[in-house]
N, C-alpha and C positions, 0 to 999 in steps of 0.2 A: 365118659371118663373125665375126671377132673384134671384140668391142666396143672402140671407141676413145673414150677420155675427151676431152672438149673441152679445148682449150689453156687456157681460162680457169680450169680446175681444177688446173693444174700447181702442185704444192706444197700443195694444200689438201686437208685430211682432216678427219675428225671432231675437234672440239676436244680438246686434251689433258685438259681438265677432265672432259669426258664420258667419255673413254677410261678415266681413272682411276676414275671413279664406276662404270663398267660392270665394270672389273676387280675392284673391291671387291665388287660384287654377285655376280660369278661365284664368288669365293672364299667368300662367305657361303653361296651355294647348295651349295657343296661341304662345308659344315659348319664352316668356319672362323669364329672369333669375330673379326669385323672391326668396327672403329670408324672410320666415314668422317667426316672433318672437312674434306671437300673441296668440298662443294657449297654454293652461296649460296641456300639455300632455307629460310626460317624454319620452325622446328618448331611455331610457334603456329598455331592454327586461323584460318581465314577468319572474321571477325566474324559473329556470328549474324544481325545485321540485314542484312548483305550477302547471305547465303544466302537469307533470307526475301524479299529484293527480287527475286532471281533466280527463286525459286519463283512469286512473284506475277506476274512478267513472263511466265513460261511459261503459267500458268493464264489470263492475259489474252490469250493468243494472239500475243504479241510475238515470234513465232518465224519470221517470213518474212525474205527477203533485206533486210538493212539498207542504207541509203545507203552508197556506197563510201567516202565521207569520214568516216562515222560518224553515229550517231543524233544528230539536231539538239539534243536536250535535253542530252546529255552534252557535245557540242562547245561548246554555249553556256555550260555551267557551267565547263568548263575555261578558256574564253576569259575569262569574268568574273573568275575567280580570278587570271588572269595579266594583267588589264588589256588584253586583246586583243579581237579580233572573231572571230565564228564562222568566217569565211572564212580565218582564219589558223591553224586547227586541223585536224589529221588524226588520226583514231583508227585504230590498226592492231592486228594480231595480235601484240602484244608490242612492247616498246621496240626489240628487235632489228630488227623489220621496219621501224620508223620510220627507223632508221639506214640499212638497206639501201635503202629507198625513196629516201632523200636522195642516197645515192651513185649509184644507178642513174639518178636524175633529173638529175644535175649533172656527172658526170665523163665526160670524153672520154679515149681511150687516151693514157697518158703524163701525165695530170694528177697533181699531187702532193698528198698529204694528210699534214700534220704530226701526229705522235703522240708526246706525251711518254711515255716508258717509266718505270715500268710502266704498261701500258694493258690494258684488258679484252681478252682473247684474241681475240674475234671481230672487233675493229676492223680489223686488218690483212687478214684473209681477206676481209671484206666489200669493202674497198677494192680488193683485187686482183681479185675477181670482177667488179667494176664497171669494170675496166680501168685503175684508178688505180695510183699508186706510193706505198706507205707510206714516209714519211720519219721514221725513228725517232730520237728524241732521248733518250738515257739521262739520267734524273734520279735520282741515287743518294740513299741514305738521308741522306747528309751535307747535302743541300739539301732535306731533308724530302719527297723524292719529288715535287717540284714544278718546273715549267718556269720558267726565268729569262728575262726580256726579252731579254738579250743572246744567249741560245741561240736564241730564236725569230728574232730579226733576222738571225742568221748564216745561216739555211737557207732563207729565203724567196727564191723565184725567180719569174720570170714565169709558170711552170707551176703554182705553188702555188694550190690552190683552196680548201682547208679547213684549219683547225686544229681538232683534236678535243680537247676537255677533259672530264674526268670528275671531278666534285667534288660530294659526297665520292667518293673513288676506290675502285674495285675494280681492284687488290687491296690498295692500301696504306692506305686509310682517310684519305688526306690531303684537307684542305679548303683551297681557295684563299680567302684573305681578300679583302675588298673592295679593299684597296690592291694586293694582288698581281694581281688581275684587272684593275684599272685600269692597272697597269704594262704588262701584256701588250696591253691595248687601245691604249695609246699607240703601240706598235709597229705594230699592225694598221691604225691610222688612216692610216698612210703607204702602205699597200698595199691599194688598193681592190678588188683581185681576190680577196682572201682572205676567206672566210666562216668563221664560228665555229659548230661543233656543240658545244653544251654539254649533256652527259649528266648530268642531275640526278636520276636514278632513286632515289638514296639521300638526298635532301635532308631527308626527315622522320626520318632516322636519323642526325642530327648531334649530336655531343657537345660541339662547339665552335660558336661563332657561324657561321651559314651565310648567304652572300650569293649570290643568283642572278647569273649573268653578265649578264642583261638589266638588272638594277639597277645593277651596277658599271660597265657600259659602255653607257649608253643611246645613245651616238652610233653604235653598231654594230648596233643591233637590226634595222636594215633589211637586214642580211646575217648574221643569226643564227638558228639553229634550236635551240630548247630541247626536250630529250627527257625524258619522264617516264612514269610508269605506276603501276599499282596492285600490281605483283608483290611488291615487297619490304616496304614499310611495312605493307600490309594483308594480307600472307600470301596472295596471290592468284596465285602463280606459274602454276598450271594454268589460270587463267581467260583468260590470254593477251590482256591489254589494255595497250597503251601508246599514247602520243600524242606528236605534235610540234606545236610552236607556232613559227610563223615568218612571213615575208612571204608574202602570198597567192599571188604568182607561183610561188614555190618549192613551196608547199603544193599548188597546182594541178598542178604537174608530178609531185609525189609521188603524188597521187591517180590520175593517169594510169598510173603504174607499178603501183600497188596494184590498179587495176581489171583489169590483165592478169595478175596473179599470184594473188591470193587474193580479190579483191573486198572487200566489207565484212567487218569483224571480227564475231565471234559476237554475235548480237543480245542473247541472254540475258546474256552477260558484260558487255555495254555497260550494260545497265540495272543490273546488280549493281555495276558500277564507279561509276555515278552515285550510288548509295547510299553507296558507300565514301567518296567524296571530299566528301560532305556530312555526314560523321559528326561526332560530338562530338570536338573536338581532344584531350580528355582521354584518349581511347583511344590516340592516337598517342603521347602523352606517357608513358603507362604502358609502352608497348612500347619506347620509346626508353630509358627508365630501366632496363628489364630488360636490354637489350643493353649498356648502359653498364656494368652490374655484371658481365656476362659478359666484357666487354672487359678489365676490370681483373684478373679471374681469369686470363685467357689471357696477358696481358702478363707478369704475375708468374711464371706457370708456365713460359713460354718462356724468360725470362731466367734461370731456375734450371737450364736444360739446358746442359751444357758445350758450347761451340762456337757457341751461338746468341746473337744480339743483336736485341732487339726494341724498337722505338720504340712510343710509344702512339698508336694511330690516333685521329683526330678524328671519324670518322664511319664509316658502313656497318657491316658485321659481319664484318670480316676483319682478321687480323694478318698482317704481311708481314716476318717476321724474316730477318735475314741468317744464312746458314749457312756463310759462307766459312771460319769457324774449324774446320769439319769437312772441308774440302776439302784435297786433297793439296798444293795451292799454298801452304797455310799449315801443312803438316805433319799434316793429318788423314787419315782412311782412305778418303775418297771422291773420285772423279774429278770429279763434278759434282753439282749440286742434283738432277738427274733420277735419277742413280744412288742418291743418298741416299734419295729418295722411294720408289724401287722396293724398296730394301732394307728400308725402314721398313714398307712394306705387307706384305712377305713375312715379315719377322722378328718384327715387333711387332703386326701386324694393325691398323695405323693408316694411313689414307689422307689424304695431303696433296698439294698441287699444287706442282710445281717452278716457280721464278721464271722459267725460260726460256719458259714458256707465256705470260708477260706481257711479254716483251721485255727482261727484265733478270735474267740468270742470277745464281746465288749467293744466292738467296732461296727462301723457302717461303711458300705461302699457306695459312693455317689459317682456316677459317670458324667463327665462334662463333654461327652460326644454329641451334645445337643445344641440347638441354636441358643444364642445368648439370652433372648427374651424368655425362653422356656426355663433355662437355668435360673434366671433372676426370679421368675414367678415361683419356681419350686422352692428356692431358698426362703422367699418371703413367707410362703405357706408353712414351711418347716418352722421358722422362727415364731410365727404367730401361734401355731398349734402348741409348741412346747411351752411358750410363755403362758398360754391359757391353762395348760395342764398343771403347771407349777404354781399358778396363782391361788 
């Protein structure tokens, strides 16, 4: 019998980011010299005290099934830091599972989810798998890659269930100011059926002032989910711990979903995460400063490449330059951002991600979560390859 994919998987494949990373790995295995600047994974090690906490937890026998919603000590600490209660916190196997839990717990077929583009590539696929309909709103560089209140108002319908916001943003690095968040909140106050999912996974990697959506829009916290985790700021991508903070009825429904998919997140990773979020703030400040220096190197380097225009990201560790100057529509040699990225990998051995993966073609995402010498080498290759192509 021929295997038949479920209808819910129509149009859904492995993310383009992962596909590019795997293509780069295959070329490297063939002996090619490949510089991958495509993945959002910090090159810094997990802090030693976090590793020690995991080791201690294992030696102490904290290796059995954890509660589905998370280890109480970790949930309590997360709740206290957010001014919430433990019943308002779920700990999951990464922030991605938090988002998936929320969509599966709340969406019925045909429900709409508003996504400002550029958005993190998994958002739209998660929504579709949960039966929802992504409503994508392009937010170009000219408006700093951020959603405007009038755009939001224009697309809300009775079927709208969520607005997804990512600040600082992957891939643009944009941060919504307190005033900008309050402006969006004024619109949502008129539409009680719309909830807010605020993905704040990069909040500790902010180079400009950061305001949480909960602080900017306190009147909406009864229909708001804050998403965070340890992956990015603490270099714990492989530990797979994220969390959601929201109304207890939503969290309860998300726990029901999680209980049937993965059950509780890794016990050892949860104890390590507790050590991470109780660390000396100076550790995070040192890392933030390091990424800020890399950001400046990247922005200068990208703006020196013919056909690219790069604004300065306010947070995260990504740059999202426009490559429209290299496309045929403006007299360049390439049909699309995807064709440019494919050529760049093959010709120069540099892996970047096309903007189409984030819902806004004509751009590229470059991650500066890599060592400075790797970044500098990648930028040099990029510039040389483009200049040679245009000559």
